[in-house]
C-alpha positions, 0 to 999 in steps of 0.5 A: 622262448620259443615264440619269442620271434613272434611277440615284442616281449619274453613277458608277453609269451610267458602270460599267455603261455600260463593263461593257455595252460590254466585258464585264468590267472593274476599278475602276482602269480605269473611273476612268481611262477616264472621268477620275473618282475612283477612290473613287466607282467602287469604291463603284458596283462594291461596291453592284452587287456586293452587289446581284446586278447584278454578280459579281466575282472576284480575279485577283491583286491586281485585282477584276475585275467583270462582269454576274451571268448569273443576275441576274433583270432582267439582259437587260432591263437590258442591253437598256436600256444597249445602247439608251443606248449607241447615243445616245452621240456616236460617238466615245465609241462607238468608244472605249468599245467599241475595247478592247485587252487585251493589249500591242501588238507592238514596232514594230507600226504603229497 
C-alpha cells in the first residue's frame, strides 16, 4: 500500500482511498470491493467517525459514510489521498472511480 507507513492499518488506507474516489460508501460495499473482512472496515469507519474525519447517516439499516466537511485538515488530507490514487495501477483507478449507483436498464448493452 502506498500510504501504509502513515496509517496504522491497511484497512484505514483502503477506507480513505475508497471514500476519496467515490465520495461516500458503506462498510459492506468497501469490504466487498477490497475483498476484506467487514469487521476491520467497520472498525476503521467507526474510528474515523469518532475522530471527526468522517460523518455518517443512516439510510434504512445501512450507515453511509463520507468526509466531514468541517474537519480542519480535510483539504490537506484530500490532496494527499488524491495524489496516492494517481500512483495506483491504471486498472485499479478505473475500477475504483467507475461506479454505478443504480441498476442498469434491462436489456441494455454494456
